[in-house]
C-alpha positions as MATLAB code, in Angstrom:
seq = 'MKGAPEYVVPSCSQTLDYSLEIKDLDEIEIGTILEKFVAQDMAASGLKVISYAFRELKMGDLEQLMGQNDVESEDFREAIETELIYLGTFGMNDPLREDIEESIQLIRYGEILSDANKRVEGQVNIRVLSGDHIETAKWVA';
ca = [
      -8.737   -2.311    8.747;
      -5.480   -2.771    6.845;
      -4.844   -1.251    3.723;
      -2.043    1.453    2.038;
      -0.110    3.327    4.721;
      -1.430    6.663    2.534;
      -4.805    5.249    3.001;
      -5.415    3.596    6.126;
      -3.217    6.573    8.410;
      -4.859    9.196    7.444;
      -7.755    8.184    8.662;
      -6.319    8.062   12.670;
      -6.462   10.071   15.382;
      -5.241    7.295   18.624;
      -1.688    5.737   18.718;
      -1.695    2.329   20.366;
       2.434    2.551   21.757;
       5.355   -0.376   22.873;
       3.945   -0.249   25.890;
       0.056   -1.291   24.901;
      -0.897    2.454   25.920;
      -3.698    4.090   23.201;
      -2.036    8.208   22.283;
      -3.116   11.008   20.241;
      -1.687   10.736   17.097;
      -0.717   14.185   15.792;
      -0.521   15.129   11.556;
       3.527   15.156   12.381;
       3.300   12.137   13.676;
       1.267   10.631   10.521;
       4.179   12.565    7.950;
       6.406   10.628    9.722;
       4.986    7.607    9.034;
       4.036    8.082    5.847;
       7.461    9.607    4.708;
      10.080    8.357    6.676;
       8.803    4.851    7.466;
       7.042    4.364    4.503;
       8.792    5.468    1.918;
      11.819    6.312    2.341;
      12.397    2.630    4.371;
      10.301    0.282    3.106;
       8.185    0.965   -0.516;
      12.142    2.267   -1.360;
      13.912   -1.149   -0.406;
      11.185   -3.352   -2.722;
       8.824   -4.082    0.552;
       5.183   -4.453   -0.375;
       3.788   -2.130    2.553;
       0.383   -2.359    4.606;
      -1.123   -0.735    7.633;
      -3.127   -1.925   10.562;
      -5.842   -0.065   12.887;
      -9.146   -0.100   14.613;
     -11.550    0.921   16.014;
     -13.421    0.200   19.089;
     -17.388    0.317   18.513;
     -19.666   -0.731   21.099;
     -22.731   -2.489   20.573;
     -25.123    0.698   20.582;
     -23.022    3.271   18.658;
     -22.748    0.169   15.364;
     -26.638    0.130   15.217;
     -27.022    3.944   15.828;
     -24.384    4.545   12.890;
     -26.125    1.810   11.064;
     -29.978    2.986   11.912;
     -27.985    6.567   10.036;
     -26.492    4.947    6.943;
     -27.488    2.209    4.096;
     -24.726   -0.120    5.147;
     -23.399   -0.233    1.605;
     -22.883    3.029    1.172;
     -19.445    5.515    1.019;
     -21.119    7.271    3.819;
     -20.776    3.579    5.898;
     -17.562    3.086    5.143;
     -16.206    6.961    5.762;
     -18.599    6.757    8.712;
     -16.821    4.055   10.074;
     -13.639    4.181    8.855;
     -12.435    7.575   10.835;
     -11.363    8.015   14.184;
      -9.111    4.908   13.741;
      -6.129    3.859   16.543;
      -2.945    2.990   14.850;
      -1.770   -0.650   15.975;
       1.671   -0.254   13.100;
       3.108   -0.235    9.279;
       4.630   -3.749    8.133;
       6.235   -4.343    5.130;
       6.132   -7.638    3.452;
       8.873   -9.299    1.115;
       7.784  -10.544   -2.582;
       9.858  -11.625   -4.149;
      10.361  -11.004   -8.178;
       9.026  -14.049  -10.169;
      12.984  -16.317  -10.488;
      12.231  -16.532  -14.671;
      10.979  -11.926  -14.803;
      13.931  -10.495  -15.915;
      14.444  -13.710  -18.625;
      11.375  -13.247  -20.215;
      12.172   -9.473  -20.629;
      14.792   -9.796  -21.863;
      13.652  -11.658  -24.562;
      10.722   -9.185  -25.144;
      12.980   -6.735  -25.438;
      16.285   -8.580  -27.331;
      14.759  -11.830  -28.059;
      14.778  -14.024  -31.373;
      13.641  -10.750  -32.844;
      16.149  -10.489  -36.307;
      16.280   -7.412  -38.744;
      16.132   -7.905  -42.931;
      19.482   -8.468  -42.434;
      19.379  -10.986  -39.808;
      20.653   -9.123  -37.056;
      19.280   -8.584  -33.509;
      16.735   -5.927  -32.685;
      15.267   -4.886  -30.373;
      11.491   -5.765  -29.673;
       8.975   -3.406  -30.771;
       7.176   -4.358  -27.262;
       7.323   -1.382  -24.583;
       6.864   -2.743  -20.722;
       5.029   -0.611  -18.614;
       4.534   -1.544  -14.128;
       0.570   -1.761  -12.954;
       0.706   -1.835  -10.175;
      -1.492   -0.679   -6.836;
       1.741   -1.255   -4.589;
       3.088    2.254   -3.292;
       4.997    4.024   -5.730;
       8.268    3.380   -4.310;
       7.556    0.128   -4.450;
       6.421    0.144   -7.755;
      10.059    1.833   -8.860;
      11.968    0.011   -6.916;
       9.997   -3.632   -8.640;
      10.882   -1.697  -12.042;
];
């Protein structure tokens, strides 16, 4: 499973450590991952942040889950996406397009002239819509 740390990490009960041993993951460690590591370090630096986790299922366990739930249902997804093993969180640099700053300036202060031929602030409000972590979105804005 991969996705936003706020979604993936709380679904984890264990972690794979540096020696490749599986160890229990407690609420304090989950909080540390989400607050310090992700929010303060990665997202606040403008990185897109993605966490990875997995769950090993034996065929019999999977068949049992499939027999109890419609595989298209939210219940099936919730049953599969619990007791995950946390692998790690990664930050990816996704720089702004080169022309974005110039585009924003043109929108705000471009060739919009008042009746007195004075430059006036544009009538456009800029909003940020993002699926990224809130700290990443703040940094980009």
